[in-house]
N, C-alpha and C positions, 0 to 999 in steps of 0.2 A: 186212688197216690197224695199223697201230704205234700202240702204247697209249701216251698223252700222260700223263708220270713233271712229279707236282707238285711245286713247290717249298715246303716245309715253312714257308718266310716269305713266300710267299706267303699270308696270310691270312687273306684272306677270297677269296681262290678268284678275282681276277678276271684272272687274268696277270700283272699290274705290282706288282712289290715294291717300294712309297713306301719313304723314309728313314722313318718311323713305324712303317709294318709292322718294315724289321730292328730299331730298338730296342725294338719290344714281342718278334721274338722275339727276341734275345739276351738280355732280358731276365728274360724267359722262362727261356731256358737259364744264367743265371747264380742262377735261384732255382732251380731243380733239384739244381745243386750244392750249394747253400750250405745246398738240406737236406737233403740225403747227407752234406753234410760233418757240420752238427750231427748229425744223427741215428748217425756214428760217434765223433764228442768224447759222445754222450750214454749207448755203446756203453762203451769205452772206459769212464767216470767210473763206470757202472751196475759193472760191475763190479771195481773198482778201490776200489767201495763193499764188494761182496757182502766181498773182500781185508779192507779194513782190521774189517770186522763180526765174520766167520771172528779174527783173530788179537785185536779189544777180549773177544771172549769165553771165547779161551783165556788172556789177561792175566785177568782180571776171575774164570776160575774157576782162578789159581794164586792170586791174592789171597786169594777165597774160601780157597784148603785154608790158606796163610797163617798168618789172622784165624785161621778155629780152629784149628791149631796154638794159635797163641799164648792164646786164648779157655784153652783147659784148661790151662798153665801157670799164666796165672794162676789162673785157678779149684783146681788143687791147691795153688801156695806160698797161697790165700788159705784153703783148707782147712788145709794145715799149721802156718799162722798162728791159724787159731779151735780148733786143737788145742792147741795149746801155754800160749795164754792161757787158757783152758780147762782147762788141767792146773795152771795156776799159778792162780789161783783157786781151785776146786777143795783146791790146795795152803795158800794164804793162811787159809780157812774151819777149814780142820783145825789151824790154827794156833790159829787166834784161838780156834775151842772148848778147847785143850789148855789156854790161858789163863784162860779164864773160870770 
């Protein structure tokens, strides 16, 4: 006894394929393809986001290191300027004491 092969477009299993069943079948197939394409694009975007995140992290570290270096320079310059100003003030006080 031969087993009957069911056509996947025969959605209600009555042995007849109507125009409506064809439309539903192809709409379902189109939906599957659309979902596959959407999932593929989403996966690619996720990978792109990971790469951009890694690049942003590296760039942030570089900028942080430069800022830290610049802050050290500014601090050193300010410390030097304060020392010079203190020396000038001390000299001025000594000068004023000698005049008094």
